[in-house]
NURO-979798 format. One record per residue (C-alpha): residue number from 0; y, z, x. Coordinates in steps of 0.05 Angstrom, whole numbers, plus 5000, padded with zeros to 4 digits. Last residue first. Layout:
# residues N
KENU   num     py     pz     px
KENU   NUM      Y      Z      X
...
***
This chain:
# residues 410
KENU   num     py     pz     px
KENU   409   4630   4293   5491
KENU   408   4642   4295   5567
KENU   407   4680   4230   5570
KENU   406   4729   4253   5517
KENU   405   4747   4312   5562
KENU   404   4736   4382   5534
KENU   403   4790   4432   5553
KENU   402   4831   4418   5491
KENU   401   4774   4442   5445
KENU   400   4803   4443   5374
KENU   399   4858   4393   5387
KENU   398   4915   4408   5340
KENU   397   4924   4365   5278
KENU   396   4980   4314   5278
KENU   395   5036   4327   5229
KENU   394   5040   4328   5153
KENU   393   4982   4308   5109
KENU   392   4984   4308   5033
KENU   391   4935   4313   4975
KENU   390   4871   4331   5010
KENU   389   4819   4335   4957
KENU   388   4769   4388   4934
KENU   387   4709   4364   4896
KENU   386   4690   4362   4822
KENU   385   4758   4338   4800
KENU   384   4740   4296   4738
KENU   383   4747   4354   4690
KENU   382   4818   4367   4714
KENU   381   4839   4437   4693
KENU   380   4912   4452   4688
KENU   379   4955   4461   4750
KENU   378   4961   4526   4791
KENU   377   5019   4528   4840
KENU   376   5039   4534   4912
KENU   375   4985   4581   4937
KENU   374   4999   4591   5011
KENU   373   4943   4588   5063
KENU   372   4971   4605   5132
KENU   371   4922   4583   5186
KENU   370   4899   4625   5244
KENU   369   4856   4596   5299
KENU   368   4826   4654   5336
KENU   367   4794   4621   5398
KENU   366   4738   4674   5399
KENU   365   4737   4694   5325
KENU   364   4732   4622   5304
KENU   363   4772   4610   5241
KENU   362   4822   4660   5213
KENU   361   4849   4638   5145
KENU   360   4909   4681   5126
KENU   359   4925   4686   5053
KENU   358   4989   4672   5013
KENU   357   5028   4686   4951
KENU   356   5080   4637   4927
KENU   355   5043   4623   4863
KENU   354   5006   4689   4846
KENU   353   4945   4710   4885
KENU   352   4895   4756   4851
KENU   351   4837   4712   4876
KENU   350   4781   4704   4825
KENU   349   4801   4631   4811
KENU   348   4784   4611   4882
KENU   347   4715   4640   4871
KENU   346   4688   4699   4909
KENU   345   4613   4707   4921
KENU   344   4603   4652   4974
KENU   343   4666   4678   5010
KENU   342   4633   4746   5020
KENU   341   4660   4813   4997
KENU   340   4623   4841   5029
KENU   339   4601   4850   5102
KENU   338   4541   4804   5115
KENU   337   4579   4769   5172
KENU   336   4535   4708   5159
KENU   335   4569   4696   5092
KENU   334   4637   4687   5122
KENU   333   4681   4745   5102
KENU   332   4734   4762   5050
KENU   331   4782   4812   5081
KENU   330   4831   4853   5037
KENU   329   4891   4885   5073
KENU   328   4924   4939   5033
KENU   327   4994   4933   5003
KENU   326   4969   4963   4937
KENU   325   4978   4896   4900
KENU   324   4933   4862   4951
KENU   323   4947   4840   5022
KENU   322   4909   4778   5043
KENU   321   4850   4758   5088
KENU   320   4803   4700   5093
KENU   319   4749   4702   5144
KENU   318   4714   4656   5194
KENU   317   4651   4643   5233
KENU   316   4644   4581   5275
KENU   315   4610   4512   5273
KENU   314   4650   4471   5223
KENU   313   4678   4421   5273
KENU   312   4754   4412   5267
KENU   311   4789   4351   5240
KENU   310   4847   4392   5210
KENU   309   4829   4373   5138
KENU   308   4755   4383   5154
KENU   307   4768   4456   5174
KENU   306   4809   4467   5111
KENU   305   4757   4435   5066
KENU   304   4701   4480   5096
KENU   303   4742   4542   5083
KENU   302   4756   4521   5012
KENU   301   4683   4512   5000
KENU   300   4667   4581   5028
KENU   299   4721   4608   4982
KENU   298   4683   4588   4920
KENU   297   4699   4531   4875
KENU   296   4712   4545   4801
KENU   295   4786   4549   4810
KENU   294   4783   4476   4829
KENU   293   4815   4452   4894
KENU   292   4877   4413   4914
KENU   291   4897   4415   4988
KENU   290   4964   4404   5022
KENU   289   4958   4399   5096
KENU   288   5005   4428   5148
KENU   287   5030   4421   5220
KENU   286   5094   4460   5233
KENU   285   5056   4522   5256
KENU   284   4985   4516   5229
KENU   283   4996   4508   5155
KENU   282   4953   4504   5092
KENU   281   4993   4488   5029
KENU   280   4948   4504   4971
KENU   279   4946   4472   4902
KENU   278   4897   4506   4856
KENU   277   4869   4465   4799
KENU   276   4853   4507   4739
KENU   275   4813   4568   4720
KENU   274   4840   4639   4724
KENU   273   4787   4693   4725
KENU   272   4812   4757   4695
KENU   271   4824   4825   4728
KENU   270   4817   4878   4674
KENU   269   4884   4907   4659
KENU   268   4898   4967   4702
KENU   267   4898   5040   4679
KENU   266   4938   5102   4699
KENU   265   4897   5162   4677
KENU   264   4890   5203   4613
KENU   263   4872   5275   4596
KENU   262   4911   5317   4647
KENU   261   4940   5367   4597
KENU   260   4878   5409   4611
KENU   259   4907   5430   4677
KENU   258   4862   5483   4709
KENU   257   4797   5453   4685
KENU   256   4828   5385   4697
KENU   255   4837   5396   4772
KENU   254   4770   5381   4806
KENU   253   4742   5332   4755
KENU   252   4809   5297   4752
KENU   251   4812   5285   4828
KENU   250   4781   5216   4826
KENU   249   4820   5198   4763
KENU   248   4848   5129   4779
KENU   247   4811   5064   4773
KENU   246   4805   5012   4828
KENU   245   4831   4941   4822
KENU   244   4786   4885   4843
KENU   243   4778   4845   4908
KENU   242   4766   4909   4948
KENU   241   4809   4938   5004
KENU   240   4833   4996   4960
KENU   239   4768   5032   4970
KENU   238   4790   5101   4946
KENU   237   4788   5151   5002
KENU   236   4737   5205   5017
KENU   235   4734   5268   5060
KENU   234   4672   5309   5042
KENU   233   4682   5381   5068
KENU   232   4758   5369   5073
KENU   231   4769   5340   5004
KENU   230   4725   5388   4964
KENU   229   4744   5453   4999
KENU   228   4818   5431   5007
KENU   227   4833   5415   4935
KENU   226   4835   5483   4900
KENU   225   4863   5524   4959
KENU   224   4914   5469   4970
KENU   223   4938   5477   4898
KENU   222   4948   5552   4908
KENU   221   4986   5541   4973
KENU   220   5031   5489   4944
KENU   219   5047   5528   4882
KENU   218   5062   5592   4922
KENU   217   5110   5551   4964
KENU   216   5110   5545   5040
KENU   215   5175   5545   5078
KENU   214   5206   5496   5127
KENU   213   5271   5516   5164
KENU   212   5335   5482   5190
KENU   211   5310   5411   5182
KENU   210   5351   5354   5213
KENU   209   5345   5282   5190
KENU   208   5355   5235   5250
KENU   207   5404   5242   5306
KENU   206   5461   5196   5330
KENU   205   5513   5248   5310
KENU   204   5483   5313   5284
KENU   203   5472   5329   5210
KENU   202   5472   5403   5191
KENU   201   5403   5429   5175
KENU   200   5365   5419   5109
KENU   199   5321   5475   5082
KENU   198   5255   5444   5067
KENU   197   5209   5470   5012
KENU   196   5135   5462   5013
KENU   195   5084   5437   4961
KENU   194   5143   5420   4916
KENU   193   5116   5349   4909
KENU   192   5176   5317   4940
KENU   191   5174   5369   4997
KENU   190   5101   5353   5014
KENU   189   5119   5279   5015
KENU   188   5180   5288   5061
KENU   187   5139   5332   5108
KENU   186   5084   5279   5109
KENU   185   5134   5223   5123
KENU   184   5168   5265   5177
KENU   183   5106   5272   5218
KENU   182   5049   5324   5215
KENU   181   5050   5328   5274
KENU   180   5093   5274   5306
KENU   179   5164   5292   5283
KENU   178   5139   5364   5273
KENU   177   5131   5372   5348
KENU   176   5197   5343   5369
KENU   175   5237   5391   5326
KENU   174   5191   5450   5346
KENU   173   5203   5436   5420
KENU   172   5278   5426   5411
KENU   171   5286   5493   5374
KENU   170   5356   5495   5343
KENU   169   5332   5465   5279
KENU   168   5258   5479   5263
KENU   167   5246   5550   5239
KENU   166   5180   5559   5204
KENU   165   5181   5602   5141
KENU   164   5178   5677   5129
KENU   163   5107   5673   5105
KENU   162   5087   5637   5168
KENU   161   5081   5561   5173
KENU   160   5025   5541   5221
KENU   159   4970   5539   5168
KENU   158   5021   5497   5128
KENU   157   5015   5440   5179
KENU   156   4940   5440   5187
KENU   155   4930   5441   5112
KENU   154   4977   5383   5097
KENU   153   4950   5341   5157
KENU   152   4880   5352   5133
KENU   151   4896   5334   5061
KENU   150   4931   5271   5085
KENU   149   4867   5248   5120
KENU   148   4879   5230   5192
KENU   147   4879   5157   5214
KENU   146   4829   5103   5231
KENU   145   4844   5031   5209
KENU   144   4902   5025   5256
KENU   143   4974   5012   5232
KENU   142   4999   4941   5245
KENU   141   5015   4929   5172
KENU   140   5062   4989   5173
KENU   139   5082   5019   5107
KENU   138   5021   4999   5068
KENU   137   4982   5003   5133
KENU   136   4992   5080   5132
KENU   135   4944   5087   5074
KENU   134   4967   5130   5016
KENU   133   4908   5118   4969
KENU   132   4869   5182   4967
KENU   131   4919   5238   4980
KENU   130   4984   5202   4963
KENU   129   4958   5165   4902
KENU   128   4922   5227   4879
KENU   127   4988   5265   4881
KENU   126   5022   5207   4844
KENU   125   4969   5208   4788
KENU   124   4973   5284   4788
KENU   123   5047   5284   4773
KENU   122   5042   5229   4722
KENU   121   4985   5262   4684
KENU   120   5024   5328   4683
KENU   119   5087   5292   4659
KENU   118   5051   5257   4602
KENU   117   5025   5186   4611
KENU   116   5041   5129   4564
KENU   115   5099   5106   4608
KENU   114   5050   5094   4665
KENU   113   5006   5049   4621
KENU   112   5066   5007   4602
KENU   111   5086   5003   4675
KENU   110   5017   4977   4692
KENU   109   5025   4920   4642
KENU   108   5096   4905   4664
KENU   107   5079   4901   4739
KENU   106   5142   4924   4774
KENU   105   5171   4877   4826
KENU   104   5184   4879   4902
KENU   103   5215   4813   4922
KENU   102   5206   4766   4980
KENU   101   5248   4710   5008
KENU   100   5238   4693   5082
KENU    99   5179   4648   5073
KENU    98   5146   4662   5007
KENU    97   5154   4707   4946
KENU    96   5122   4764   4907
KENU    95   5103   4834   4925
KENU    94   5070   4879   4872
KENU    93   5088   4944   4838
KENU    92   5054   4996   4797
KENU    91   4993   4991   4841
KENU    90   4997   5066   4858
KENU    89   4997   5051   4933
KENU    88   5062   5012   4927
KENU    87   5103   5060   4885
KENU    86   5074   5119   4925
KENU    85   5089   5090   4994
KENU    84   5160   5073   4971
KENU    83   5168   5145   4946
KENU    82   5146   5171   5014
KENU    81   5195   5127   5051
KENU    80   5250   5148   5003
KENU    79   5234   5221   5017
KENU    78   5229   5210   5093
KENU    77   5297   5174   5096
KENU    76   5300   5152   5169
KENU    75   5233   5115   5155
KENU    74   5271   5063   5115
KENU    73   5315   5049   5176
KENU    72   5381   5081   5194
KENU    71   5435   5043   5232
KENU    70   5490   5091   5250
KENU    69   5446   5153   5249
KENU    68   5476   5221   5239
KENU    67   5432   5246   5182
KENU    66   5436   5272   5111
KENU    65   5380   5263   5061
KENU    64   5398   5263   4988
KENU    63   5367   5317   4944
KENU    62   5357   5292   4873
KENU    61   5359   5220   4899
KENU    60   5413   5174   4876
KENU    59   5452   5180   4942
KENU    58   5390   5156   4979
KENU    57   5390   5092   4939
KENU    56   5461   5077   4961
KENU    55   5443   5092   5034
KENU    54   5378   5051   5033
KENU    53   5400   4987   4999
KENU    52   5437   4956   5059
KENU    51   5377   4966   5103
KENU    50   5330   4925   5060
KENU    49   5270   4962   5029
KENU    48   5206   4944   5064
KENU    47   5164   4882   5056
KENU    46   5137   4889   5127
KENU    45   5156   4819   5152
KENU    44   5200   4788   5098
KENU    43   5243   4847   5082
KENU    42   5249   4867   5009
KENU    41   5290   4840   4952
KENU    40   5289   4879   4887
KENU    39   5253   4868   4822
KENU    38   5279   4835   4759
KENU    37   5252   4887   4710
KENU    36   5277   4946   4746
KENU    35   5269   4961   4820
KENU    34   5325   5011   4814
KENU    33   5295   5042   4751
KENU    32   5227   5049   4786
KENU    31   5262   5084   4845
KENU    30   5297   5132   4797
KENU    29   5232   5147   4761
KENU    28   5201   5165   4828
KENU    27   5261   5210   4843
KENU    26   5254   5248   4777
KENU    25   5178   5254   4780
KENU    24   5177   5275   4854
KENU    23   5230   5327   4851
KENU    22   5188   5388   4867
KENU    21   5146   5425   4815
KENU    20   5185   5408   4777
KENU    19   5244   5388   4734
KENU    18   5215   5324   4704
KENU    17   5157   5366   4677
KENU    16   5099   5408   4701
KENU    15   5096   5480   4681
KENU    14   5063   5527   4729
KENU    13   5032   5589   4698
KENU    12   4961   5565   4703
KENU    11   4969   5548   4776
KENU    10   5000   5614   4796
KENU     9   4951   5655   4754
KENU     8   4891   5619   4784
KENU     7   4918   5630   4853
KENU     6   4928   5704   4841
KENU     5   4859   5713   4810
KENU     4   4829   5682   4872
KENU     3   4797   5615   4864
KENU     2   4724   5596   4873
KENU     1   4722   5521   4888
KENU     0   4710   5469   4834
***
């Protein structure tokens, strides 16, 4: 742990953590969980974001609703809601279910039970760790790049440019534009939720996004940054959410627990269990599809070969499977020759965390980039006699793998 000043230590030890602070994150996070509820809520089919018609009503339920002048606001138009959505996805408390144009965001009952067993300090630091170590941009934007600034760095760089009197934003076009990109409204909304800064809202302006009159640092935020920055900036690290198994919480506990002894427990996940059975996949390339049945005991390399055979392709290129896990992060399972784990020869079909309706992408041939949608339709009971995969149904004529090759040249 870093050497703290007596002032910082006093600020941190004197801070009580409950539903009333610091910040509004625990109250507003609880509101979002209540809205999702046991039945879940519909989300958009492409990015799995909150539908437009739910945003304004949900915003009114926040402790400090956002005001703006936009006629058609998006999820990102509500920085606090956007941050809460990132937290509820990156924490693993929720998962996405559905297919086609119908998708729902639902709470995992087992993870929710673990969450309810945490005290306010444990919940606060679980969410803080979620943001700092798990809050990858691709959760909100699947097209986001793999390289991005660490949240701790964006936090420190921003508050380093906020004087004691605060930083005036509204009325200064240059400042207003600057904070939109550095650190960005999502980061400002997140810092505000956790009470790490305070934002004085400005008056809404027609056709304009959320306006901030002034941003101020908080003693709590400054002191907490002094604890975390030395460790996280000297050796930036992130939890590997792109693995095939769930990753435990508590990375920051060693740093913070000496100051916050109430942090004793962490959010836990049930151990991932292998599910045996006969997996029925619908593998599609556009309107052409094949239905394939395969044992849960088979590895993904076997499934990859069956898919290629089902579409009359030659099995002479590299490939990978990919899917988004419960954290909204892309997991890639690679051809054995790529030597970048996890490998398809090490992952069985029954190891996949897919639920019926869930899907993977099968990318074959990194040059021509044939992409197949592999949707799990259902899991049937084990069939002892099924020792090899079978093609159950064929729909449409398979595409020609090498259309530039004449029959006479083969």
